[in-house]
N, C-alpha and C positions, 0 to 999 in steps of 0.2 A: 392382399387378394391373390389367390392362386388361379391360374388359367391352364387348362390341359388341352392340348391340340393333338389330333391324329393326322399324320402325314403319310401318304401312300407313295412309295417309290419302288418301281420294278416289282409290283405286286407284294411288297413287304410293308406292313404297317409299322410305323415307328411312332411311339408316344413321346411327345416333347412336353416337359413340365416347365412352365414359365412362371416364376414367382415374382410378384411386384409388391413393393412396400411403399407406404407414404413417406415422403422425404421429411427429415427432421425440421422443426421450425427454425427460422433464421431470425434471431433477435439483433437489433442494432446496438442495444445496450441493456444494462440490468433493469432499467425502467420498463422496457418492453417485456423482458422475461418475468418481471414481477407482475405486470398487468396480466400475463398469461397464467399466473398462479404459482410461479417459482418463488419460494421464500428465502431459503438459505441453501445454496448448492453451487457446485462447479458447473459453469455454463460456457458454451462457445458463443461469443458475440461477434457481430460483423460490422464494426464501425468503418467509416470511409477509409481510414488509414490501414485497415487490415481486411481487405476484401476476401481473403481466403480463410478468415476466422481467427479469433484470439481467445484462448482459454483463460477464463477468469473465475474468481469466486464472487458470487453475488450475495450480498446481505440486503435483502429487500431490494430497493432500487439503487443501491450503492455498489460500486466496484471496489472490492477490498484490495489495497496495494501493500499492506503489511499486516501480519497477524502473529502474535506471540501469546502462548497460553501455558506452556509446560517446560520450556527450555530444551526441547528435543533437537532444535536446530541451532547451530552455531552461527551467530550474526557478525562475527569478526571475519569479514570476507574482503576479497580484493576488489579493485575498481571494476574489473571485467565482470565479476560475479554480481555486484550490485547493478551494473549496467544491464545485464541480461536477465537477472532474476535467479532465485534459488529457493529450495524448499519444496513443500507439497501443498497444493491448493486445498487439500482436505485437512491440513494440519497447520504447521508454522511455515511462513514463507515471506519473501519479498518479491513483488511482482516484476520489478525491473525498471530502472530509471528511464531507459530508452522508451519503454512502452508508455510510461506515464507522460513523458515528454510528448510523444506522438498524440496520445489521447487529449491532452490539454492544450494542444497547439491551435485548436479551433473552438470557438465558443467560450462561454463563461462557465467556470467550474467551482464547486464547493469542496472543501476538505472537512471531514468529520473525524475527530480523534476520540478514541475511547481508551481510558487507562483505568486499571482496577487492581485491587489487592485485597485478599480476604473477602469480606462481604461489602466492601466499599468500592465505589466507582465514580468516575466523573467523565463528562463529555464536553468537548470543545468543538465549536463550529467556526470555520474560517471561510471567508468569501474571496472571490477573485483569485482562486488558487491556480497556479501554473508552475510547471517545471520547464525551463527554457535554456537553450544554448548547449554547447558541447560539454560544459562542466555541470550541467543539470542544476542551474541556479533556481532556488525556490522563491516564489513570490506569493504573498497572501496578505489579506486584510482582515482585521478583527471583525467579528460579527456583533452587532449591538444586542442580538438575541441571547447569545451565550458568550459573555466576556471573560469567562474563567481561563486562566493559564495564558498569559500574554507573551510568554517567552518566544513562541514561534514567530509572532509578528514583530515584537520589539527587538529581538536578538537575531533570529535566524533568517527572517525575510531579507532577500537580496544577497544571501550567501550561496556560493557554489557548494556542491557536495564534496565531501572528503572521505578518503579511506586511508588505511595505513600505507598504501603504496601510491597515493595521489593526494598530496597535501595542498589543499586549496583554502585552508582557513586563514583568518586574519591575524593569528597569533604568531608573531615573529620569533618566539622563544621555543616553540614546540609544535609537533604534529599532533593535533588533538585527537584524531582518529586512532593513532598509534598509542597515545597515552591513555585515552578514555575507553578505547575499544569500540568496535562497531563502526559502521559508516553513517554519516549524518551531515547536516548542513551546519557544521561548527563555525563559530566566529572566533571565540577564545576558549582556552581550556579551563579558565577560572573566571570568577566574577560573581556579581550578585550580592556582595556584602551589603546587608541592610535592605535588600530588595529581592525577595524570593523570585519575582517574575523574571529577573535577569540572570538567574542561575542557569548554566547551560542545560538545555533539554537534550536528551538522547534516549529515544525509545528502542534503539538497537544496541544498547550497552549490554554488559555481561548480565545474564539472566538472574543469577542468584547472588550477585555481589551485594553485601550489606550497604544500604543507602543511608547516609547521614546528612540531612539538609542543613545542619548547623556548622559543619566543618568545611574544610577546603579540599576534601577528596570527592571528586565529581564523577567517579566511575559508577557503573551499574545503570539499570533502567531507571530513568528519572524524568519527572516533569514537575518541578517546583511550582507551587502556586495552584496546581490542579489536584495533586494527590500527594500528601505527605506520607512518609513511611514506605515500607517495602512494596514494590509493584510486582505483580505476577501475570498480568494480562494487558495487552494493548492491541489496538488495531487502528489503521489509517484507511479511510474510505473516501472515494471521490464520486461525484456525480455532476452531470451537466445541469446548469440552470440554478435558480434560486428556490429556497424552501418555501412552500406554500404557507 
């Protein structure tokens, strides 16, 4: 709305043009933005932990914390980069471990994982998701609704985050993040012989590295038990509360 006022000073008329615009909506989370009609977009939300606003990408009512689709962003990054986040919200990105820790510090949260390759895709839903502590330890429970891909709960739940320059895994023989590339909640660098659900999961591995689930080379983007073969797309998304 524009308002124009005339002010008379010393017999001189001065026109003052005052423009006012409506303030942008303030959403507490992606559920509120979705209720307001936002489907898939970068949005500033205002959760209690971020009263000055937090830029996120909303997928319906989910906050996206990881997205890969074309290999344009290198995910072999330092501890500080994974802590603070990197990439582009409109493309490939990691939102940041500290942000996710802050968001999941209050209330109950779900984690939804999507993995895809070619014309195939699979979704996994985890309950009671939380990132906690200075080492960004992951906690999650399997969902009876979507039981596919148990490695996140059977192998990685309870594990701190690791990067090539911060070795927090339980493997005494190697730094899994340095060996397998990317940052993740690694437990061991190998495993899962005879049980694909126990093969190390790593959605932040090398994008185009050939994945072979029958061998002992565990590099590349992988989620055994959820999607066999080459993976080209993944996303991790969180939201508060339980699915209806």
